[in-house]
C-alpha positions, -999 to +999 in steps of 0.1 A: +608-738-032+645-748-029+655-785-021+677-794+012+692-828+017+698-838+050+715-870+064+699-884+096+712-914+114+685-945+114+672-941+148+662-898+139+648-911+106+624-938+118+616-911+146+605-885+123+590-911+101+567-920+133+561-883+140+547-876+104+524-907+105+511-900+145+511-864+134+486-865+109+514-846+084+513-852+044+552-855+044+583-855+061+588-819+046+558-808+061+569-820+093+603-802+091+586-768+079+566-771+110+595-777+134+614-748+117+585-725+120+584-735+156+617-727+163+614-694+144+584-682+168+606-695+197+633-670+186+610-646+181+595-647+219+628-646+231+640-617+213+608-596+227+615-609+258+648-595+262+638-563+245+611-559+273+637-570+302+656-542+284+630-517+287+624-525+322+663-520+330+662-489+311+653-463+339+625-449+364+595-463+357+566-439+342+530-443+345+513-453+314+481-439+313+455-435+283+469-398+281+504-411+277+495-434+248+473-406+232+503-383+237+528-410+222+504-419+192+502-381+183+541-380+188+548-409+164+519-395+141+540-362+135+571-383+133+557-401+106+543-371+088+575-355+088+593-385+072+564-388+043+568-349+038+601-335+041+600-298+046 
């Protein structure tokens, strides 16, 4: 694992130390990693939301039934089969 140094004003350093102590983190590094993971998760969720909205705005709605999903899975399986075993 690589090391990264970050310069913080005293007020932020104190805040981080308080969060480590109060949050039960074993180190500042653990606290910072948790913040980064939370930010990564938030960005991934924003991307999913954007894609869902894009899908909703992409055309006329269609009914999604169990039969629709069965046909979709079949087409995807055939596509995968062709990709794995080109003819």
